[in-house]
C-alpha positions in Angstrom: 45.2 9.8 -90.2 45.0 12.9 -88.1 42.5 15.4 -89.3 44.2 18.4 -87.7 40.8 19.9 -86.9 42.0 23.0 -85.0 44.4 23.8 -87.8 41.8 23.4 -90.5 39.6 25.7 -88.4 42.4 28.3 -88.4 42.7 27.9 -92.1 38.9 28.4 -92.6 38.8 25.4 -94.9 38.0 21.7 -94.2 39.6 19.2 -96.4 37.6 16.4 -98.1 40.9 14.6 -98.6 42.9 15.2 -95.4 45.8 13.3 -96.9 46.4 16.4 -99.2 46.8 18.5 -96.1 49.2 16.0 -94.5 51.3 16.0 -97.7 51.4 19.8 -97.7 52.8 19.8 -94.2 55.5 17.2 -94.9 58.9 18.9 -95.1 61.4 17.5 -97.6 63.7 16.7 -94.6 61.4 13.8 -93.8 62.1 12.2 -97.2 65.9 12.5 -96.5 65.6 11.0 -93.0 63.7 7.8 -93.9 65.2 4.9 -95.8 61.9 4.3 -97.6 61.0 6.9 -100.2 58.4 9.3 -98.8 56.5 12.1 -100.6 56.9 15.6 -99.4 55.4 19.0 -100.1 57.6 20.2 -102.9 55.3 19.4 -105.8 52.3 21.0 -103.9 54.5 24.0 -103.3 55.2 24.3 -107.0 51.5 24.2 -107.8 50.6 26.6 -104.9 53.1 29.1 -106.1 51.4 29.3 -109.5 47.9 29.5 -108.0 49.0 32.3 -105.7 50.6 34.3 -108.5 47.4 34.0 -110.6 44.9 35.0 -107.9 47.1 37.8 -106.5 47.8 39.1 -110.0 44.1 39.1 -110.9 43.1 40.9 -107.7 45.7 43.6 -108.1 44.7 44.1 -111.8 41.1 44.5 -110.6 41.8 46.8 -107.6 44.2 49.1 -109.3 42.9 49.9 -112.9 45.3 52.8 -113.4 48.6 51.2 -112.3 51.0 50.1 -115.0 52.6 46.7 -115.4 55.8 47.7 -113.4 53.8 49.0 -110.5 51.6 45.9 -110.4 54.6 43.6 -110.5 56.2 45.4 -107.6 53.0 45.2 -105.6 52.7 41.5 -106.3 56.4 40.9 -105.3 55.7 42.5 -101.9 52.7 40.3 -101.3 54.2 37.0 -102.3 57.8 37.2 -101.3 59.3 34.7 -98.8 58.9 36.9 -95.7 55.3 37.9 -96.6 54.3 34.2 -97.1 56.1 33.2 -93.9 54.1 35.8 -92.0 50.8 34.4 -93.5 52.0 30.9 -92.2 52.6 32.3 -88.7 49.1 33.9 -88.7 47.6 30.3 -88.9 50.3 28.8 -86.6 51.5 26.6 -89.5 54.9 26.0 -88.0 53.7 23.7 -85.2 51.9 21.6 -87.7 54.9 20.8 -89.9 56.2 17.2 -90.1 60.0 17.5 -89.9 63.0 15.3 -89.6 64.4 15.1 -86.1 67.5 17.1 -87.2 65.4 19.8 -88.8 63.2 20.1 -85.8 66.2 20.5 -83.5 67.6 23.2 -85.8 64.4 25.3 -85.3 63.0 24.3 -88.7 59.5 25.2 -87.6 60.3 28.8 -87.4 62.5 29.1 -90.5 60.9 31.6 -93.0 61.8 29.5 -96.0 60.1 26.4 -94.6 57.1 28.3 -93.5 56.7 30.1 -96.9 57.1 26.8 -98.8 54.6 25.0 -96.6 52.1 27.9 -97.0 52.4 27.6 -100.8 51.9 23.8 -100.5 48.7 24.3 -98.5 47.4 26.6 -101.2 48.2 23.9 -103.7 46.4 21.3 -101.6 43.3 23.5 -101.2 43.2 24.0 -105.0 43.3 20.3 -105.6 40.8 19.5 -102.8 38.2 22.2 -103.3 38.9 23.8 -106.7 39.5 27.4 -107.9 36.6 29.2 -106.1 37.6 27.7 -102.7 41.3 28.5 -103.0 40.5 32.0 -104.2 38.4 32.6 -101.2 41.1 31.3 -98.9 43.8 33.5 -100.5 41.8 36.7 -100.5 40.9 36.1 -96.9 44.5 35.4 -95.9 45.7 38.5 -97.8 42.9 40.9 -96.8 45.1 43.0 -94.6 47.9 43.1 -97.1 45.6 44.3 -99.9 44.2 47.0 -97.6 47.8 48.2 -97.0 48.5 48.2 -100.7 45.3 50.1 -101.3 46.2 52.8 -98.6 49.5 53.3 -100.4 48.2 53.6 -103.9 48.7 57.4 -104.2 52.0 57.7 -102.4 54.0 57.8 -105.6 52.4 60.3 -107.9 48.7 61.1 -107.4 48.7 64.1 -109.7 50.1 62.0 -112.5 47.6 59.1 -111.8 44.7 61.5 -111.8 45.8 63.0 -115.1 46.0 59.4 -116.6 42.4 58.7 -115.4 41.0 61.9 -116.9 42.9 61.5 -120.2 40.6 58.5 -120.8 37.6 60.9 -120.8 39.0 64.2 -122.1 42.2 65.8 -123.4 41.7 68.7 -120.9 44.3 68.6 -118.1 43.2 69.0 -114.5 43.6 72.4 -113.0 44.8 73.1 -109.4 43.7 76.3 -107.5 44.9 77.6 -104.1 41.7 78.4 -102.1 43.1 79.3 -98.7 46.3 79.9 -96.9 46.3 80.1 -93.1 48.6 80.5 -90.2 52.0 82.2 -89.5 54.9 81.8 -91.9 56.5 79.0 -89.7 53.2 77.0 -89.5 51.2 77.6 -92.6 48.5 75.4 -94.0 47.1 75.4 -97.5 43.8 74.3 -99.1 43.7 73.5 -102.8 41.0 72.4 -105.1 41.4 70.3 -108.3 39.0 71.1 -111.2 38.4 69.5 -114.5 36.3 70.9 -117.4 34.9 73.6 -115.1 33.9 71.2 -112.3 35.5 70.9 -108.9 36.5 67.3 -108.3 37.9 67.5 -104.7 39.9 69.5 -102.2 43.0 68.8 -100.2 45.0 70.4 -97.4 48.7 70.3 -96.5 51.6 72.1 -95.0 52.7 73.2 -98.5 50.9 74.1 -101.7 52.4 71.0 -103.3 51.2 68.7 -100.6 47.7 70.2 -100.7 47.6 69.7 -104.5 48.7 66.0 -104.1 46.1 65.4 -101.4 43.4 67.0 -103.6 44.4 64.7 -106.5 44.3 61.6 -104.2 40.8 62.6 -103.0 39.7 63.1 -106.6 40.9 59.7 -107.5 39.0 58.2 -104.6 35.9 60.0 -105.7 36.1 59.0 -109.3 36.7 55.3 -108.3 33.8 55.3 -105.8 36.0 54.9 -102.8 34.9 56.5 -99.5 
């Protein structure tokens, strides 16, 4: 049985049971093409989907302690939808490793997003069975590191002032206070600098082309400071 060494190197994981990897890469079309019943990757896909959901959910819960259930659900959906998983598969060149029927191969099955996403989930399931939870968690967090960074960079785009108030409410009933510190430039190109204070202490400052934007940027900077982010 082929060990697919270069592919395992791209995955960053070496299988103790390479037959699990072979199964993860066997598209259902192979079963349909052969007279003899052949296993395919659908069961591993089922398992991998559950493992992905758990690990991604836990990581989002840990990274974003102030987000509510709806926000976390939307973030998870963006990370594990078909197109996102297909892109993860392309990153490790999974398509060229797929075992397909001749017809599926002729019809560009190696590049079909649904086939790539399903196979990626199957690989996750295979790693879980082969190496256990710690190994598959490391694989997933490595594969999704860029996506998590993007989600992290967008965390304040919705309502940073509201998010800051939620954080501070856990410590005090006093609401944050915003103060305009500076206003510079001509009327058509003004810039504003605002500070956000709480219980007599300045938390952070922010600048923007409007007082509202400066306040939002100050709130976002305060959240970063309170959560220990640079």
